[in-house]
Residue frames as qw, qx, qy, qz and C-alpha x, y, z in Angstrom:
[[0.000, 0.893, 0.451, 0.000, 0.00, 0.00, 0.00],
 [0.447, 0.019, 0.029, 0.894, 1.43, 3.38, -0.98],
 [0.017, -0.903, -0.410, 0.128, 0.22, 6.90, -0.18],
 [0.447, 0.255, 0.077, 0.854, 1.53, 10.12, -1.65],
 [0.179, -0.850, -0.397, 0.295, 0.95, 13.31, 0.35],
 [0.449, 0.404, 0.172, 0.778, 1.68, 16.49, -1.58],
 [0.239, -0.852, -0.290, 0.366, 2.07, 19.80, 0.23],
 [0.334, 0.937, -0.059, 0.084, 3.45, 23.10, -1.09],
 [0.190, -0.832, 0.519, -0.043, 6.72, 22.64, 0.83],
 [0.157, -0.383, 0.909, 0.041, 7.27, 18.87, 0.54],
 [0.812, 0.080, -0.350, -0.460, 6.00, 15.57, -0.82],
 [0.384, -0.373, 0.801, -0.268, 5.93, 12.46, 1.37],
 [0.712, 0.119, -0.594, -0.356, 5.59, 8.91, 0.08],
 [0.519, -0.337, 0.675, -0.401, 4.47, 6.32, 2.65],
 [0.672, 0.198, -0.647, -0.302, 4.77, 2.68, 1.61],
 [0.566, -0.346, 0.600, -0.448, 3.51, -0.13, 3.87],
 [0.452, 0.128, -0.859, -0.203, 3.79, -3.90, 3.59],
 [0.661, -0.287, 0.271, -0.638, 0.81, -5.47, 5.37],
 [0.899, 0.126, -0.391, -0.149, 1.90, -9.01, 4.49],
 [0.762, -0.573, 0.302, -0.001, 3.67, -11.52, 6.70],
 [0.832, 0.091, 0.282, 0.469, 6.35, -11.95, 4.00],
 [0.228, -0.491, 0.234, 0.807, 8.89, -9.52, 2.54],
 [0.531, 0.711, 0.461, 0.013, 7.56, -7.73, -0.54],
 [0.359, -0.123, 0.309, 0.872, 8.96, -5.67, -3.39],
 [0.298, 0.800, 0.385, -0.350, 7.03, -2.60, -4.55],
 [0.418, 0.146, 0.443, 0.779, 7.50, -1.19, -8.06],
 [0.046, 0.775, 0.418, -0.472, 6.26, 2.40, -7.99],
 [0.432, 0.619, 0.335, 0.564, 5.69, 4.81, -10.88],
 [0.334, -0.774, -0.159, 0.514, 7.52, 7.88, -9.60],
 [0.564, 0.354, 0.335, 0.667, 8.51, 9.27, -13.02],
 [0.030, -0.920, -0.226, -0.320, 7.04, 12.66, -12.06],
 [0.494, -0.845, 0.190, 0.075, 9.86, 12.88, -9.50],
 [0.874, 0.304, -0.024, 0.379, 12.71, 11.84, -11.85],
 [0.383, 0.608, -0.284, 0.635, 16.05, 13.08, -10.55],
 [0.497, -0.680, 0.220, -0.492, 14.94, 13.26, -6.91],
 [0.442, 0.178, -0.826, 0.300, 16.87, 11.24, -4.31],
 [0.638, -0.596, -0.337, -0.353, 14.31, 10.10, -1.72],
 [0.045, 0.444, -0.646, 0.619, 15.18, 10.65, 1.93],
 [0.569, -0.361, -0.739, 0.010, 14.03, 8.03, 4.45],
 [0.277, -0.734, 0.043, -0.619, 12.43, 10.04, 7.25],
 [0.835, -0.540, 0.013, -0.103, 13.20, 7.46, 9.95],
 [0.886, -0.151, 0.092, 0.430, 16.74, 6.34, 9.11],
 [0.076, -0.860, 0.206, 0.460, 18.01, 9.47, 7.34],
 [0.576, -0.060, 0.668, 0.467, 19.22, 7.27, 4.46],
 [0.379, 0.610, -0.204, -0.665, 19.32, 8.93, 1.06],
 [0.776, 0.189, 0.602, 0.018, 18.14, 6.43, -1.54],
 [0.398, 0.020, 0.589, 0.703, 19.11, 6.13, -5.22],
 [0.216, 0.289, -0.103, -0.927, 17.65, 8.74, -7.55],
 [0.610, 0.468, 0.564, -0.300, 14.23, 8.25, -9.11],
 [0.092, -0.195, 0.648, 0.731, 14.22, 7.70, -12.88],
 [0.571, 0.154, -0.204, -0.780, 11.50, 7.16, -15.48],
 [0.555, -0.013, -0.821, -0.136, 11.42, 3.39, -14.80],
 [0.700, -0.597, -0.267, -0.287, 9.36, 1.99, -11.90],
 [0.056, -0.659, 0.586, -0.468, 11.13, 2.59, -8.58],
 [0.765, -0.113, -0.633, 0.023, 11.97, -0.66, -6.78],
 [0.270, -0.570, 0.453, -0.630, 11.52, -0.62, -3.02],
 [0.580, -0.069, -0.807, 0.082, 12.01, -3.69, -0.81],
 [0.475, -0.523, 0.227, -0.670, 10.00, -3.95, 2.39],
 [0.092, 0.125, -0.951, 0.267, 10.38, -6.53, 5.17],
 [0.312, -0.486, -0.803, -0.146, 7.31, -8.31, 6.51],
 [0.268, -0.838, -0.458, 0.126, 4.97, -5.74, 8.05],
 [0.491, -0.236, 0.038, 0.838, 7.57, -3.12, 7.10],
 [0.207, 0.922, 0.327, -0.025, 7.19, 0.46, 6.01],
 [0.490, -0.021, 0.101, 0.865, 9.18, 3.34, 4.53],
 [0.091, 0.928, 0.305, -0.191, 8.28, 7.00, 4.72],
 [0.603, 0.059, 0.269, 0.749, 10.21, 8.95, 2.11],
 [0.089, 0.814, 0.094, -0.566, 10.53, 12.66, 1.47],
 [0.674, 0.427, 0.443, 0.410, 10.55, 13.27, -2.28],
 [0.313, 0.497, 0.055, 0.808, 11.04, 17.04, -2.04]]
């Protein structure tokens, strides 16, 4: 499950895995091409978004909240 929250100052992407197994999400983030997502919990800067679906691995019951800008 993925949610995109767009505000004038920033855009937050929240991705949640509700399954009891690890999952891989392939997200169409082409509108944000060139942006390097920032994980809001770990501070990790992820690889830049391109025009191909963005691959995001989530552990079982895992989540990532990413700032896109």
